C-alpha positions in Angstrom: 10.9 -2.5 -18.8 9.7 -5.5 -16.8 6.6 -4.9 -14.7 5.6 -6.9 -11.6 2.2 -7.9 -10.3 2.6 -9.2 -6.8 -0.3 -11.2 -5.5 -0.5 -12.0 -1.8 -3.0 -13.3 0.8 -3.6 -16.1 3.2 -3.9 -19.7 2.1 -7.2 -21.0 0.7 -8.6 -17.7 -0.6 -7.9 -18.2 -4.3 -4.6 -16.5 -4.5 -3.0 -19.0 -6.9 -6.1 -19.0 -9.1 -6.1 -15.2 -9.2 -2.4 -15.2 -10.1 -2.7 -17.8 -12.8 -5.7 -16.2 -14.4 -4.0 -12.8 -14.6 -0.8 -14.2 -16.0 -2.9 -16.1 -18.7 -4.9 -13.0 -19.5 -1.9 -10.7 -20.0 0.0 -13.4 -22.0 -3.0 -13.5 -24.4 -2.8 -9.7 -24.7 0.7 -10.2 -26.2 2.8 -9.6 -23.1 5.7 -12.0 -22.5 4.7 -13.1 -19.1 6.1 -15.4 -16.4 4.1 -16.8 -13.5 6.2 -17.5 -10.4 5.0 -19.2 -7.3 6.8 -19.6 -4.0 3.9 -21.5 -2.5 5.3 -24.8 -1.1 2.0 -26.5 -1.9 2.5 -26.0 -5.6 -1.1 -25.0 -6.1 -0.2 -23.4 -9.5 0.4 -26.8 -11.0 -3.2 -27.9 -10.3 -4.5 -24.5 -11.4 -2.9 -24.4 -14.8 -3.0 -28.2 -15.3 0.7 -28.4 -16.1 3.5 -29.8 -14.0 5.8 -26.8 -13.3 9.5 -27.2 -12.4 12.1 -24.9 -10.7 13.2 -23.3 -13.9 11.1 -21.2 -16.3 9.1 -23.3 -18.8 6.7 -22.2 -21.5 3.2 -23.5 -20.7 1.2 -21.5 -23.3 1.8 -18.9 -25.9 3.7 -15.9 -24.3 3.4 -17.6 -20.9 6.1 -19.1 -18.8 5.9 -20.5 -15.3 8.2 -21.7 -12.5 8.0 -22.8 -8.9 10.5 -21.5 -6.4 11.7 -23.6 -3.5 12.9 -20.6 -1.6 14.8 -22.6 1.1 16.4 -24.9 -1.5 17.4 -22.1 -3.8 19.6 -20.5 -1.2 20.3 -23.4 1.2 24.1 -23.3 0.6 24.4 -19.6 1.5 22.0 -19.8 4.4 24.1 -22.7 5.8 27.2 -20.6 5.5 25.6 -17.7 7.3 24.4 -19.9 10.1 27.8 -21.7 10.4 29.7 -18.4 10.5 27.2 -17.0 13.0 27.4 -20.1 15.2 31.2 -20.2 15.1 31.5 -16.6 16.3 29.1 -17.1 19.1 30.4 -20.5 20.2 33.7 -18.8 20.8 32.1 -16.1 22.8 29.7 -18.3 24.7 30.9 -22.0 24.6 27.8 -23.4 26.4 25.2 -21.5 24.3 22.8 -23.3 21.9 24.0 -21.4 18.8 21.4 -22.9 16.5 18.7 -21.2 18.5 20.5 -17.9 18.4 21.2 -18.0 14.7 17.6 -18.8 13.8 16.1 -16.1 16.0 18.6 -13.4 15.0 18.5 -13.8 11.2 15.0 -13.0 10.1 13.9 -13.5 6.5 16.7 -15.9 5.4 14.3 -18.6 4.3 12.9 -16.1 1.7 16.3 -15.0 0.5 16.1 -17.3 -2.5 12.7 -16.0 -3.6 13.7 -12.4 -3.2 17.0 -13.0 -5.1 15.3 -14.7 -8.1 12.6 -12.1 -8.3 15.1 -9.3 -8.1 17.2 -10.9 -10.9 14.2 -11.3 -13.2 13.3 -7.6 -12.6 16.8 -6.5 -13.3 17.4 -8.7 -16.4 14.1 -7.5 -18.1 13.7 -10.7 -20.1 9.9 -10.7 -19.6 7.3 -7.9 -20.0 5.4 -9.0 -16.9 6.1 -11.0 -13.8 3.1 -12.3 -11.9 4.4 -13.4 -8.5 2.2 -15.7 -6.4 3.7 -15.4 -2.9 3.6 -18.0 -0.2 0.6 -17.9 2.1 0.7 -15.1 4.7 3.1 -13.1 2.6 6.4 -14.4 4.0 8.2 -12.7 1.1 6.7 -9.4 2.0 7.8 -9.7 5.6 11.3 -10.6 4.5 11.5 -7.0 3.2 12.0 -5.7 6.7 14.9 -8.1 7.4 17.7 -5.8 6.2 16.9 -3.3 9.0 17.5 -5.9 11.7 20.5 -7.4 9.9 22.1 -4.1 9.4 21.8 -3.4 13.1 23.5 -6.8 13.7 26.3 -5.9 11.2 26.9 -2.6 13.1 27.2 -4.5 16.4 29.6 -7.0 14.9 31.8 -4.3 13.6 31.7 -2.5 16.9 32.8 -5.7 18.6 35.7 -6.1 16.2 36.8 -2.5 16.8 36.7 -2.9 20.6 38.7 -6.2 20.5 41.9 -4.8 19.1 44.4 -7.0 20.8 45.5 -10.0 18.7 45.6 -12.4 21.7 42.1 -11.4 22.9 40.8 -11.4 19.3 42.1 -15.0 18.9 40.4 -16.0 22.1 37.0 -14.4 21.3 36.6 -15.0 17.6 38.5 -15.6 14.4 38.6 -12.6 12.1 37.7 -14.9 9.1 34.4 -15.9 10.9 33.3 -12.3 11.2 34.5 -11.3 7.8 32.6 -14.1 6.1 29.5 -13.4 8.2 29.6 -9.7 7.4 30.0 -10.4 3.6 27.1 -12.8 3.5 24.8 -10.7 5.6 25.6 -7.6 3.5 24.9 -9.6 0.3 21.5 -10.6 1.7 20.7 -7.0 2.6 21.7 -5.9 -0.9 19.3 -8.4 -2.6 16.4 -7.4 -0.4 17.1 -3.7 -0.8 17.2 -4.2 -4.6 13.8 -6.0 -4.6 12.3 -3.4 -2.3 13.5 -0.6 -4.7 11.6 -2.4 -7.5 8.5 -2.8 -5.3 8.6 0.9 -4.4 8.5 1.9 -8.1 4.8 2.3 -8.6 5.3 2.6 -12.4 6.7 -0.9 -12.5 5.0 -2.7 -9.6 1.4 -3.3 -8.5 0.4 -5.2 -5.4 -2.9 -7.1 -5.3 -4.4 -8.6 -2.2 -6.7 -11.6 -2.3 -9.1 -12.5 0.5 -12.6 -13.8 1.4 -15.5 -12.3 3.3 -14.9 -14.0 6.7 -13.4 -12.8 10.0 -10.1 -14.7 9.4 -9.9 -13.4 5.9 -10.5 -9.8 6.8 -8.1 -9.8 9.8 -5.3 -11.2 7.6 -6.0 -8.5 5.0 -6.1 -5.8 7.6 -2.7 -6.9 9.0 -1.2 -7.1 5.6 -2.4 -3.7 4.3 -1.2 -2.0 7.4 2.2 -3.8 7.2 2.6 -2.7 3.6 1.8 0.9 4.6 4.4 0.7 7.4 7.2 -0.1 4.9 6.0 2.4 2.3 4.4 -0.1 -0.2 0.9 0.8 -1.2 -1.5 -1.9 -2.2 -3.5 -1.3 -5.4 -6.3 -3.8 -5.6 -8.2 -6.2 -3.4 -10.0 -9.2 -4.8 -12.7 -10.6 -2.5 -13.5 -14.2 -3.6 -16.3 -16.5 -2.6 -19.0 -13.8 -2.3 -22.5 -15.2 -2.0 -24.7 -13.0 -4.2 -28.0 -11.4 -3.1 -30.6 -13.8 -4.6 -33.3 -11.3 -3.6 -36.8 -12.9 -4.0 -35.3 -16.4 -4.2 -34.4 -16.1 -0.5 -38.1 -15.7 0.3 -38.5 -19.4 0.5 -35.8 -19.9 3.0 -38.4 -20.7 5.7 -39.4 -23.9 3.9 -36.2 -24.8 2.1 -33.2 -25.6 4.3 -30.7 -25.3 1.4 -31.9 -21.8 0.6 -31.8 -21.0 4.3 -28.2 -22.1 4.5 -27.2 -20.0 1.5 -29.1 -17.0 2.9 -27.4 -17.4 6.3 -23.9 -17.4 4.7 -24.9 -14.3 2.6 -25.9 -12.5 5.8 -22.8 -13.5 7.6 -20.6 -12.1 4.9 -22.2 -8.6 4.8 -20.4 -7.1 7.9 -17.0 -8.2 6.6 -17.7 -6.9 3.1 -18.6 -3.6 4.7 -15.4 -3.7 6.7 -13.4 -4.3 3.5 -15.1 -1.4 1.8 -14.2 1.0 4.7 -10.6 0.0 4.8 -10.2 0.1 1.1 -11.6 3.6 0.9 -9.2 4.7 3.7 -6.2 3.2 1.9 -7.4 4.1 -1.6 -7.5 0.5 -2.7 -9.8 -0.7 -5.5 -12.1 -3.5 -4.2 -13.4 -6.1 -6.6 -15.8 -8.8 -5.6 -16.1 -12.2 -7.2 -19.2 -14.3 -6.5 -19.2 -18.1 -5.9 -18.8 -19.7 -9.3 -20.6 -22.7 -10.9 -17.3 -24.0 -12.2 -13.8 -24.6 -10.9 -11.6 -21.8 -12.3 -8.6 -23.7 -13.6 -7.1 -24.7 -16.9 -5.5 -22.9 -19.8 -6.8 -22.1 -23.3 -10.3 -22.0 -24.6 -11.3 -25.2 -22.8 -10.2 -23.9 -19.4 -11.8 -21.4 -17.1 -8.9 -19.2 -16.1 -9.8 -16.8 -18.9 -13.4 -16.6 -17.6 -12.1 -15.9 -14.1 -9.8 -13.1 -15.4 -12.8 -11.4 -16.9 -14.4 -11.3 -13.4 -11.4 -9.5 -11.9 -10.1 -7.2 -14.7 -12.4 -7.6 -17.7 -15.8 -6.2 -18.5 -17.5 -8.6 -16.1 -15.7 -7.3 -13.0 -17.8 -6.2 -10.0 -16.3 -3.1 -8.4 -17.5 -2.8 -4.8 -18.5 0.8 -3.9 -16.7 2.6 -1.1 -18.5 3.5 2.1 
């Protein structure tokens, strides 16, 4: 049974590094693992040191990787949805800018491709583990709410069709083929998202890991995400807080005469309130919080010569630093 580790967080917090290190770690444990990224910046390529394409490719023993261009993966069907939507509304409202209407009324379509590919991989069970590095700000997660809105739209379209029963009036307002195609495409989209959501709701198969940093911006994004997940019934399991400045204790005593030490001490002090906030929220949501201090190396590269294995030890190995709850 394929398991999923979904890693999400804002850009620049070490999300791709965390994803790659976990995928590398579990592959070395003997699990057939695939690392998937929907990040348009393709940070994973730099992190693993290998050019990754849009189809699965083996980059190390037991480890495959692929980049998803979500918009490209589903561009044909999205175009059909928008064309059918625009055609229907242009007949109803000839002077309306239908492109604006279709974009605002069809949430989550840009992530349809990523959701579809992820759902297929979970269903096919070719891999033991999928590590999914989502696009910054968790667009893929937010797409999970799209079916609710789209199902409401489908219901309204069907009500419109029922009300307009006269053939002449039906021909004037919209063509039956337009609405039939639109209904079919939107229903297909909802089915794909619902399938993925069913996998995500299965806590035996799926774990959700949040990645952040001890700053106001980092905490606020984390707070929004964890509450959003709760609102759709998906519990987060783990929080990784990167870039923590450690308490250097007596070494901070010379900060009065050493500007470099003073700067490090100041950053350490600035981080403490946000670390405390993370601890409080994690305790409330029963999320394990793991801190990672600033590192003297860049955590990238596969194999013994790379540092991804070292980074994995800091978040799931014997070297991990579990932050206590408040």
